N, C-alpha and C positions, 0 to 999 in steps of 0.2 A: 133381399135387403129390406130391413124393417125401418120404415120412416114414419109410422103412425104417430109416434110421440115427438116428432121433430116439427118445429114451427116453420112457417114459410117466411123467408126473408122479404123485407120490403124494399131491398136494394136491387130489384130486377126491373130493367127497362125493356119493354116490348116494342120493338121498332118494326115488327114484321109486316105491319100494314102501312109503313111510311113510304114505300116505293123505292127505298134505297137511293135517295138523292146523293148526287156527287158533290165534291168540294167546290167552293167558289174561290175566286182570286188566284186561279192557276189552271193549268191544263188538266183535262180529264186523264185518267189513267189509260195508257196506251196498250195496244194488243201485245206489244213486246214485253211490257212489264207483267201483264197477265200471264204470258207464256212462262216467264221466269218464275213467277209466283207459283204456277202449277208445278214446275220442277222442284221448287223449294219445298212444297208440301211433301213430295216423295222423298226428298233428301233430308227432311227433318230440320229445315232452317226456320228460325224465328220469322214469322211473316212480317212483323213490323219492320224488320231490317230491310227486306226486299221492297216493301211499300215506301219506305223512306228514301231508298235509292231512286225509285221511280218518280216520287213526287215531292219529297221533303215535307216539312211541316207547313201546313197551309191553313188559311182561314176556312172553317168548315161551315157549310150550310146548316141551319138549325134543323133538327130532326125531332118530330113529336113522338114522345114516348107514351105508351099506354099501359094501363094495368093489365096483368095477364088474365085471360078469360077464366071464369070459374069452371068451365067445362073442358079445359085443356090439361089433361093429366100429365103430359110430358113437361109442359111449362111449370106446373105445380111441383113436379118431381125436382126440376132444376132449382126452384125456389127453396125447397126443403133441404136439398144438399147444401146450397149456399148458406142457408140459415144455420145448418150444422157446423159449417166451417167457421162462421162468425162466432158461434158459441165457444167452439174449441179454441180458436186463436185469441178470442177475448179473454179467456181464463189464463191462457199461457202468458199473454202480455201483462195481465193484471198481476200475475205471480212475480213478475220482475219489476213491478211498480210503474207500468206503462199502460196507456190506453191503446186500443186497437182500432184504427180507422179502417173500417171495412170497405172493400172495393164494391163498385157497382158491377152488375152482370147484365150485358146487353144481348137480347135475343134479336136476331135479324135474319133477313132472307136475301140471299144474292150478294148484296153489297151495302155498306153503310159508312158514313164519315166517321173517322176517329182522329185523335190527336197524333196518331202515327201514320196518317195517310188514309187512303180509302181501303177499308176492310173488305176482303173478298171471301165469299163462302168457300172457294176453292183452296183457301189457305188452311182451312181447319180452324179450330178454336185457338185463340191467342190472347195474351195480356198486353195492354198498351200502358207503359209507365207514364206517358204524358198526361193521360186523363184518369189513370188508376182504375181502368175498367177491363173486365174480362168480356170477350166477344165470342159468341157461338151461334152458328146456324145449326139448328137442330137436325138438319139433314145429314150432318156429320155422323150422327149415331147410326143412321142407315148404312153409311160407308163403313163404319166400324164392323157392323154385322156382316155385310156382304163382301166388301173388298178385303178387309183386314181379318175377317173371321174371328172377331172379338166381341161377341154379343154379351148381353147381361146388364142389369141395372147398376151393379157395383162397378163394372168397367166404365160405365157412363159417368158415375160419380167420381171415379179416379181422375178422369179427364178434367173435370171442374176443379178438383182438389189440387191437381198439378198446376193449373193456371193460377189459382189462389196462392200456391207456393211461390210463384214469381212475384206476386204482390208482396208477400212477406220479405222476399229478397230486396225488393224496391224500397220498402220501409226501413230495412236494416242497412241500406247503403251498399249491399253486396253487388247489386246490378251495376251501379256506377263504377265500382272498383274493377269489375270484370270488363266493362267497356273500356276503361283506361288501360287495363292490361292488354286487351286485344289490340288497341291502337299502338301500343309500345312493342308488340310482339315482332320478332325478326322475320318470321315466316308465317304463311297462312295456316300451315299445319299447327304451329304453336298457338296461334290465335284461336283456332278451332278447339284446341284442348281446354281453353278457358271456358268456352261455350258449353262443352261437354260436361264439365264439372258443375257449371251453373244449372244445367238441365237435370243432372242426376240429383243435385241437392233439392230441386223442386219435386222430384219423385219421392225423395226421402221425406220431405215435408208433407206430401200427400199421405204417406204412410203414418206419420205422426198424427195427422188429423184422424185417420181411420182408427188408430189405437185409442185415442181419447174419446172419440164419438161412440165407439163400441163399449168402452168402459162406463160411459155415462148412461147410454140408452140401449145397449145391446142391439146395435143396428145390423150386425153381421149374421148372415145365415150360411148354412152349408153350401159350399161352392163359390161364395162371394170372393174369397181371397184368390181362388184359382182364376176367376173372371178377370180380376185386376192384373194378375200375373200374365194372363194371356194377352191382355191389352198392352201391357208394358213390353212384352216380347214382340208383338206385332208392329209396334212403332219404333223399334230399335233401328238405328241407322243402317246396320248390316242387313236387316230384313227388308227395309224399304228400298235400299239400293239394289238388292238382288231382285226384288219384285219389279223394279223399274228398268234395270239394264242387265240383269243376269249375273252381276258380280258386285263386290263391295270394294270401296276405296277408303281404307281406314284413315288416311290423312285428311279426308274431307268430312269425317264424322263431326257433327255438331251437337248431337243429343246423347250419344252413347250407344253401345251395342245392346241387343236384347238382354243378354245376361247381366250387363251392368245396370240396366234400368230395373230389372226384376230384383237384383241384389239390393239396390238402394231404397226401393220402395219397401222391401221387406225389412231393411234396417230400421226405417222409421216405424213400421207397423209393429215390429217385435219389441222395440225399446220405448216408443212413445216419447223419446228424449230428443229435443231439437239439437242438443249439443253433439249427438251422435251423427248428425247430418253434415259434418264438416268435410265435404268432399275435397276442399282445396288443400287441406293439410294431410289428406290420406296419401300415403306413398304409392298405393295401388288402388285403382278404382274398378 
């Protein structure tokens, strides 16, 4: 992946030296919630949902954010990927006569306060709509390489682009509509289907970013698309459930199968058209 021509975003908060202070004004997260959160990671559930169940929205202790160190190549990589997403989505929003309010990206270690409860490294990367921030413990990239067998810099970039995709959905009001639909669903399986379509759309948005970024600065190298496809396949609900328990339960899927995730990422990558990412109108996903 070529990032030499990409600028570093200034919207990165480095909390890795903050000690991961817990929220105030409420109980600390319990071991039971952490156990549920760990299961959630394997089953592809949005971490903010689990953390809100365990704690609800609380007043958070202030956390001091620092600038990323100049000698930290992984943090600089994340900043460049985020900068690339800002440039891409800024142009897409501008074309429709709107301004793009970029999200912050928070680097943390272990745990950190968020507007969605206490963020835990065990949850993997996530987006919190309450504060419009993407959270990531960079140790997740080691998990991608070793546990999920999905190495590579473009696979890592795909993870960030997917979470930024959730930010786009939040700005467009899609996330709120899905939440309302989930609450009105007659069954848990039906509610999960709304979540699946939301996640697949975020995958498609990640593909749209890759299309535009490559068109602007030729960021893609041989094997990069395959890296992203491998990552999308590795974190499909069916793959995660089979890894965790040996079999898959389709009614419990919340992110989509490996094939679905690959398909919708490729839809965005091949078209570069946000209008082609309407997973909610698609008869088949």
